[in-house]
N, C-alpha and C positions, 0 to 999 in steps of 0.2 A: 738844400736844405731850407727848412721853414721858420718862417718867421714865430718870435714868441710874443703875445701882448698880454700886459700885465693890468688889470684895472686899477694899478698903483701909478700908471702913465696917463694921465687925462688926454692929454695930446693923441696917443693911438688909441684910444677907446671913441674919443672924438671922428677919429679919421675913418675907423673901422665904422661906427655911425651913419657916417656921411656915406660909404662906401654901399652899404645896406639901402639907406633911403634911396641910392641911385637903382641900385638893383631891382628893388621892390617896385618903384615908381615909372621906371623906364619902358617904355613901351615895349622894347625889344630889351629884354635884360642880358640875353647872353653874351654880348660882350663884355660885360662886367665881372662876368664868372670868371674868367681865368685869374684876374687879380684876387678873389676873393679864394680861389680853390689854392692859391699858391700862400696864403695864408692858411689852410687847413679849413675852410670853410666852405663846405657843399651846400649850395641851394637848387631845389627841384623846384619847378613850379606846380601849382597844388592842381589836381586834379580831381573834378568830382565833390561832390558835396563834404563837407568833414565827416568825420566819423561819428558824432556827434548829434548830427543834422536829422530832424524828426520832420517829414514829409507831410504838410497840411491833409488831410483826407480830403480826396476830390467828392463833389455832389452827385449822387445817383439821380437820373430818372426817374420820376415817381410816374407809375401807374394806375389811376385811381378810378376806379369804377362803382359808379352811382345808382340809384335804383333807379334816374329817367334812361339810361341806356342800356337796361335789360326789358325785357317782355315778362312782366309778371308772371303768367302762367307758364313760362317753359321752365322756371328756375326746378332741378329734380334735384334731391341727393339720394347716390346710388351705392350701395355695398361694393367695396373692390378689394376686399381681402377680411381676415382675420384683424380687424378692429382698424380696419382702412378703409376711407370712403372718396366717394369722387361727387363735386358738385358741379351740375350741367346746366347752361342757361343758354338762350338766342339773345343776341344784340337786337335793336329797335336800328332804323335804318341810320339815324344819327349817331348812334353808339358805334354799331361796325364802321362808320364814315371815320370818328375818334380813335378808334382800336387800330383802324389800320393806320391812318396819319402818326398814330405813336410809334406803331411798328417800324413803318417806313424809314420813320425817323430816327430810331434809334437800335437798328438792326447791328446784330454780333455787341453789344454794349451790357454794362451792369444797370441792372434798374432793382426798382423798389414795387411790389405791386399792393395797392392798399386796397380791399374792399371792406369798409364798414372798421370795425376793430381789429379787423386780420390785416396783418401784415406780413409779406414775405420778401426777401431780395434772392435774386437769380439773374440769370444771364438770357439777356433776349436774343436766342438762337437766331443763326443765319438761314436765310431759304435755302433749300436743299429739295431740286428738282425730283419728283417720283412717280416715274413713267410706270404704268399705263395711264396713272391718274392727270398727272399734271406735266409738262414739260419743263415750263418755265414759271415765272413770279407772275406775268401777265394772265396766263390760265388760270392759277392758284387763284390769282385774285377775283378772277369773275367769278367763279365757282362758289369760292368763299361768299361773296355777298349775295349767291341765292339764298347758301343756308345758316350764315351768321351765327354760327355755334362756337361756344368754346365751354373750357370746363376746367377744374381745380382737381386735380388725382392726388392721393395718396395723402389724405388728410385724415387726423382723427375726426372722431364723431364731434369733438368740441369745437375743433376749428372749422368744421365743416358747418356745423349752427352757427356760427360769426359770420362765417361767408352768406349764407342763405339771410341771415338778420340784416346784413351790408347790402345785399342786394335788391331786400322787398321796401317798398315804398310804405313809408311811414303815415 
C-alpha cells in the first residue's frame, strides 16, 4: 500500500523535501530510491543535456590566401562548364609551406577558406593514396612542393572574379 502525502501536512512535505535533497545531492543516490519509490516517486538520473539545450557553435579553422602567397603571373580563370569557372594559381615557396602547414594541422576538419571578399566553408579532405602517382603522403608532398599549384573549381564568373581580385597584389 502506497502512502499518500498531502500539502496540508507540513511535516510530510518537509520529510519529502529532505528525501529529495538527499537523493539529489548524494554521490550515490540509488540507496534513497527505494524509499522514494515506496511513496510513488520515481527519480531517474539525467543523462545528456536537457531537451532545450543549444550548443554554442564551434569555431572553424580559417584558411586565408593572401596575394603574397601566390605567384601573380600564374593566376588564371578557366571556363569549366556552362556558367561555371575554375581559378588556378601557383603558390610561392612561402605560400606553399603555409598551405601545407594548414592542411597537415586541419586534415579531415571543417574549415573556412577566405580569398579577398570570397569566402566558402567546407571540409579539408583526408589524404588518399593514388597509385601509380603517389603511394603515401611523403611522396605526394614532395611532388606537390615541385608543382605548388592549387585551384578553385565550379564557381560562377562573379565568384571567380572575386577570387582573382583577392589573389592579385594591390
